[in-house]
C-alpha positions, -999 to +999 in steps of 0.1 A: +321-467-075+342-474-102+347-460-135+326-481-163+346-478-196+334-456-222+308-475-245+305-448-271+340-460-285+339-486-312+366-514-314+381-524-347+353-548-354+323-528-344+341-495-368+344-526-394+307-535-395+295-502-388+315-491-423+304-523-440+262-510-431+276-476-443+287-486-478+259-515-484+230-490-477+241-466-497+252-484-527+220-497-523+201-463-522+224-447-549+212-475-571+182-472-563+176-434-570+194-443-603+168-468-611+141-439-603+160-419-630+160-443-656+122-455-648+113-420-654+131-419-689+117-451-698+084-441-693+078-416-707+079-388-686+112-367-693+109-374-729+073-352-727+092-325-716+124-325-735+104-336-771+082-306-770+109-277-766+128-257-793+168-255-788+167-226-769+144-241-741+168-273-743+200-257-737+181-237-708+168-277-693+204-284-695+215-255-677+190-251-655+175-286-656+205-309-648+213-292-615+180-289-604+182-329-610+211-328-587+197-315-561+163-337-563+181-365-561+201-353-530+176-340-516+157-376-517+191-398-515+198-377-478+166-384-459+163-420-473+203-428-459+194-407-426+164-429-420+185-459-429+208-445-395+236-439-417+255-409-404+265-386-414+249-384-449+264-351-461+297-362-475+279-394-497+252-372-513+280-343-520+308-370-532+283-400-547+273-380-575+307-362-579+325-401-585+298-411-610+306-383-631+336-392-628+333-423-641+315-407-667+344-391-681+367-418-681+342-435-696+339-464-676+308-475-690+321-485-723+348-508-706+323-527-683+300-526-713+302-568-709+286-570-674+249-560-693+228-535-709+235-498-706+214-496-677+228-524-658+261-508-662+246-472-647+229-491-619+260-512-613+282-475-614+261-455-589+257-482-564+293-484-567+301-448-566+281-440-537+295-471-522+330-458-526+321-420-512+311-441-481+342-458-477+361-427-486+341-409-460+342-431-432+363-414-411+338-394-408+322-418-380+350-412-358+347-377-351+325-366-320+292-351-324 
C-alpha cells in the first residue's frame, strides 16, 4: 500500500486564498463592529448614559467603560470570526483595536478626510486595521494544531 500524500499541507495558492479570505472576512467584521458602535452612538443610546453624569461619573465611565467597551468588542468579534471559519481568532481581536488606536494616535483620520465624512473614514479604518491584523498574523495559520 503506497503512502498517501499529506493533504493537510497547504500549497502556495491554497495558502494565498486562505489568507485573502482571512483578511477580507476580518475587515468586514471590523467594519461591521464599528458600524454597530456608530449606530449606538448616533441613535442616542450612549448619549443617555453620558449626558446624565457628573464629571466624576464621566471619568469613571472613561476609565472603566472604555476597557469594558473594548472587551465587549473582542467578545463580539471573536465568535463571529470563529463562526466564519477564521482561525486563529485571538491575534486578530487583540491586534485589530491596537492598530486602530495607533491610526488615531497618528491622526490618520484627518489625513483621510477626503474619502468622506468622519464615520465613513472611521469605518474604513476599522476594516483596514482588522484586515491588517489578519494579514500580519497569517503565519499563525501554518502552526500545527
